[in-house]
N, C-alpha and C positions, 0 to 999 in steps of 0.2 A: 504494500500500500504506500503510495506516495505521501509525502509530508502533508500537503494541503488536504488530501482525503482523510488522513488520520486526524488532523486537527478538526476538520469538519465533523467527523464522527464523535470525537470527544465533546465538542461544543454542543452538538445536537442531543447528546445524551445527558447534558448537564445544564450549564448556565445559558445556553442558547447562543445564536449568532447575532451580531449587531448589524450585519449588512443585508439582512432580508426582513420582510414584514414579520411582525410578531407571530402571526399564524403559521409561518414557515420556519421560525427560528429554532424550534426544539422538536424532538420526537415526542409526540403526545404520550406514548406509552414506553418511552425510553427509560434509561436507568433511573433518573430522577423523576421523570414524568409519571412512572407507575407508583411512586410514593405519595404523590399529591395530585389528585385524590387517590387514595389507596386502591390499587387494583391487583396487588400481589407482585411478588418478585418474579422476574423472568430471566431464566438462565441465559437465554440468547442475548439479553442486554449486557450482562456481565462479560460474556464471551466476545461480543462485538467490541465492547470498550477495551477489553484486555488485548485483543488483536490489534486495535489501533495504537494502543500505548506501546506494545512490543515492536510494531513496525517503525517506531521512531528511532530505534537504536542506531541505525546507519546515518540518519539525517542529523542526529545530535552528537555523534561520536566526535570526541576531541573538542567540543565547544565548551568554553568557560561559562557561558550564560545561555539560558533557554529563553525563548520568546515569552514575554509577559502573558500574552493571550493563552498560550499553551499551559503555563503554570497555573494561571487563574482558572482555566477550564478544569484541570485535574483536581486542584484544591477545592474548587466549588463543588464538584461531585462528591468528594469524600467528606467534606464538611457538612453539606446539606444532608447527605445520607446518614451521617452519624447523628446530627442534631434532630432530624425528623424521625429516624427509625431505631436508633440504638440507645440514645440517651434516655434515662428514666423519665425525664420531664418533656421529652419530645412528643409531638402531636400524635404519632402512631401508638406509642406506648401509653401515654397519658389517657388516650381515648380507647384503649384496649382493642385497637384495630389489627395489630400485628401479633402473631403468635410468637412464643418463646423460640420455637424452631426457626422461624423466619428472622428473628432478631439475631440468632447465632449465625445464620447463613449470611445476613447482611454484614455483620461484624467481620466475618471471615473475608468476604469480598473486599471490604474497605481496607482491612489489614493487608491483603494480597496486593491490591492496587498500590498502596503506599510502599510496600516492600519492593515491588517491581520498579516503581519510579525511583526509589532510593538506589537500587542497583544500577539503573540507567544513569543516574547522576554521577555515580562513582565510575562510570565507564565499563561496567561489567555486563555480561549477558545474563539476564535473569533466568533464562531457560536452563542454564547450568545449575542454578540453585533449585529451580522448580521445573523439572523436566516434563511434567504433565500439565503444564500451565493452562493450555487451551482446552483441556478436558475436565479439569478440576473445578467444579462449581460449588463445592462445599456440601 
């Protein structure tokens, strides 16, 4: 996946794009979209997002800095997912919409995304640490 396609996927699953109309800015049932309103976790969203993040390794290799839009997109996804679905005071837990099993799965996904990004920032190939990365949905 080319860098622009990966960035687009990340933004569409999370904070959205600023260069298109609001109705087209996000995947309605994407990674963050399925949390509000709650419609359940979708493994395909995690896998699509993870594939996009992994495809960045060559584009970002050797760079001292990552584009702000990319970092904001990834951090927005993990932060919103944690605040809405994992945190005890988040809307999904507070309103008893998300099961404990789904909380554990979402927590795993957030942790894995953060771990993969950390490895990429260090210049490592996260697939060496997590060989079944694109099959492992928690």
